[in-house]
C-alpha positions in Angstrom: 116.6 115.2 108.5 117.0 112.3 111.3 113.7 110.6 110.2 114.7 110.9 107.1 117.6 109.5 107.1 115.9 106.4 109.2 113.3 105.2 106.4 117.0 105.6 103.7 119.2 103.6 106.0 115.6 101.0 105.8 115.6 101.1 102.4 119.3 100.3 101.5 119.0 97.6 103.8 116.1 96.5 102.7 118.0 96.4 99.0 120.5 94.8 100.4 119.3 91.5 102.7 116.2 91.4 100.8 116.3 92.4 96.9 112.6 90.6 96.4 110.7 93.0 98.4 112.0 96.4 96.2 111.6 94.1 93.2 108.3 92.9 94.6 107.5 96.8 94.5 108.6 97.5 91.3 106.5 94.9 89.9 103.6 95.1 90.8 103.6 99.3 90.6 104.2 98.4 86.5 101.2 95.6 86.4 98.8 98.5 88.5 100.7 101.5 86.6 99.9 100.1 83.5 96.8 100.6 81.4 97.4 97.2 79.3 97.8 94.9 82.6 96.1 97.0 84.7 92.6 95.8 82.3 93.3 92.3 83.6 94.7 91.8 86.9 91.9 93.9 88.5 89.2 92.1 88.2 91.6 90.3 91.7 90.8 93.6 93.2 87.4 93.7 92.3 87.1 90.1 94.4 88.5 91.8 97.2 86.1 94.7 97.1 83.1 92.7 97.3 84.3 90.4 99.1 84.7 93.1 101.3 81.2 94.1 101.1 80.2 90.3 101.6 82.0 90.3 104.5 80.9 93.4 106.5 77.4 93.0 105.3 76.8 88.8 107.4 79.0 90.7 110.3 76.3 93.2 110.4 73.5 91.0 110.7 71.7 91.3 107.0 71.6 88.9 104.5 73.4 88.4 101.3 72.2 87.2 98.3 75.3 87.2 95.9 78.1 88.2 94.4 79.1 88.2 90.7 81.9 89.8 89.0 81.6 91.0 85.5 84.7 90.6 82.8 84.7 94.0 82.2 86.4 94.0 85.7 83.2 95.4 88.2 81.6 94.2 90.4 78.4 93.8 92.6 77.0 91.7 96.3 73.7 91.7 96.4 72.5 91.7 100.7 69.2 92.3 102.2 67.9 93.8 105.4 67.0 97.2 105.9 67.1 99.6 103.1 69.0 101.8 105.9 70.2 102.0 109.1 74.2 101.7 110.4 74.1 98.0 108.7 73.6 99.4 105.2 76.4 102.4 105.2 78.8 99.8 107.1 78.1 97.8 104.2 79.3 100.1 101.4 81.9 101.8 103.4 83.8 98.1 103.2 84.3 97.4 99.8 87.4 100.1 98.9 89.4 99.8 101.9 89.3 96.1 101.8 92.1 95.4 98.6 94.7 97.5 101.1 93.2 95.8 104.7 94.5 92.8 103.0 97.4 93.6 101.7 98.4 95.2 104.6 97.4 91.9 106.2 99.7 90.6 104.3 102.3 92.8 104.6 102.2 92.4 108.2 103.0 88.7 107.8 105.3 88.5 104.7 107.8 91.3 106.8 107.1 88.7 110.2 108.5 85.7 107.8 105.1 83.9 107.3 104.8 84.3 103.6 103.4 81.3 103.2 100.0 82.2 106.0 99.5 85.1 104.4 98.9 83.4 100.6 97.0 81.1 102.2 94.4 83.3 104.4 93.6 84.5 101.0 93.1 81.2 99.4 90.8 81.0 102.2 88.9 84.3 101.8 88.6 83.5 98.3 87.0 79.3 98.9 85.0 81.9 101.0 84.0 84.3 98.2 83.5 81.5 95.8 80.8 79.7 98.1 78.8 83.6 97.4 79.7 84.0 93.6 76.2 83.6 91.4 78.0 83.7 88.0 79.8 81.8 85.7 82.4 84.3 84.7 82.9 85.2 89.1 83.1 81.6 89.6 86.2 81.2 86.6 87.6 85.0 88.2 87.8 83.7 91.9 89.1 79.6 90.4 91.7 81.0 88.3 93.5 83.7 91.1 93.8 80.7 93.8 95.0 78.3 91.9 97.8 80.5 91.4 98.0 81.7 94.6 97.3 78.2 96.3 99.6 76.6 93.3 102.5 79.0 94.9 101.5 78.1 98.9 102.0 74.5 98.4 104.4 74.5 95.4 107.0 77.0 96.2 110.1 77.0 98.4 110.3 80.4 100.7 112.4 82.1 98.7 109.6 82.3 95.6 106.5 82.4 99.1 108.2 85.2 99.9 108.4 87.3 96.6 105.2 86.3 95.6 103.5 87.5 98.8 105.2 90.7 98.5 104.3 91.4 95.3 101.1 90.1 96.3 100.5 92.9 99.1 101.6 95.3 97.2 99.2 95.1 94.0 96.9 95.5 96.3 98.1 98.5 98.1 99.3 100.1 95.0 95.6 98.6 93.2 93.2 99.9 96.0 94.6 103.2 96.0 94.1 103.2 92.1 90.3 102.0 92.0 90.0 104.7 94.3 91.1 107.1 91.5 89.4 105.5 89.3 86.4 106.3 91.5 86.9 110.0 92.0 87.5 110.5 87.9 84.5 108.6 87.1 82.8 110.3 89.2 84.6 113.8 88.3 83.7 113.3 84.4 79.8 111.7 85.2 81.0 107.9 83.7 77.6 105.5 84.7 79.0 102.5 87.3 77.5 98.9 85.7 74.6 97.5 88.3 74.2 101.1 89.1 75.1 103.7 91.3 79.1 104.0 93.3 79.5 103.3 96.6 80.4 106.8 96.8 76.6 107.6 95.7 75.2 105.1 97.9 77.1 106.9 100.8 75.7 109.7 100.1 72.0 108.9 99.4 72.4 107.0 102.3 73.5 109.5 104.9 73.1 113.2 103.6 77.4 113.7 103.0 78.6 114.7 100.3 79.6 111.8 97.7 82.8 113.5 96.8 84.3 113.2 101.1 83.5 109.9 101.0 85.6 109.6 97.6 87.9 111.5 99.9 87.5 109.0 103.2 88.2 106.7 100.9 91.5 108.0 98.7 92.9 109.0 102.9 92.6 105.1 103.9 94.7 103.9 100.7 97.1 106.8 101.0 97.7 105.5 104.7 97.3 101.7 104.3 100.1 102.5 101.5 102.3 104.3 103.2 101.7 101.9 106.4 102.5 99.0 104.2 105.5 100.0 102.5 107.3 100.5 106.2 105.9 97.0 106.9 107.4 95.2 104.1 111.3 97.9 104.3 111.1 98.1 107.9 110.0 94.9 108.6 112.7 93.5 106.4 116.0 95.5 106.7 
C-alpha cells in the first residue's frame, strides 16, 4: 500500500501546488475523448506519426520521397530503398510510438521547468517535417500547428507556456493511445485504410509476425508512455 499512498500523495501535492498540470490533463483527455474534437485534433498526432516514419527512414539509410497529410487526418510517408530488411521494418515500427515518445519528451521538459524548450523543440520538428511535406493540405496543417505552438513559445508568459506545454504533452500521450485503439478496431472490423495497408499489416508482411501482435506491441508502448508521462508530470511537479 505504501507505493499507492506515495502516488496519491504526489497527485494531491501536484494538484495543490500546480493545478494547471491536472487541468491540462483533463483538457487533453476531453479533446481526445470527444469524437468531434478528436476528428480535428487528430491531425496533430498524424503529423507526429508520419514524422516518426520519416526520421527513422532517414536514420536507417533509406531515401525519403515525402510526406502527405490528408483532410481525413490520415497520412502517408514514402521512402526508397530495399523492399525489405531491418531499415524498412524499423521505419514502419516508428509511426505509432512517435507521438507518445514526443509527448514523453515534452513531459520530461515540463517537469524540469523547461516548458519553453519543449515548445521550441516541437517548432523545430515541425519545420523539419514541413520541408518534406508534398501536398497543399499537409503544408497548411503543419503551418497552422506550428503557428499556434510558436505563438505560445514566443509571446506567452511562463505560466501560459507551462500550461500549454503540459496540455500538449498530455494530448500526445492520450492521442497516441487512442490512435492505436483505432488501429486495433479497424483491423478487427476490416476497415480499409486510405493509402493501403496499416503499419501493423505491413510489418506482418515483412516479418511474418501477425499484425495483431504488432498492434499489441504498439498498445503496450502507448500505455507505458502514458503511465510514465503521468508519473513524470505529476511526480515531477509535486
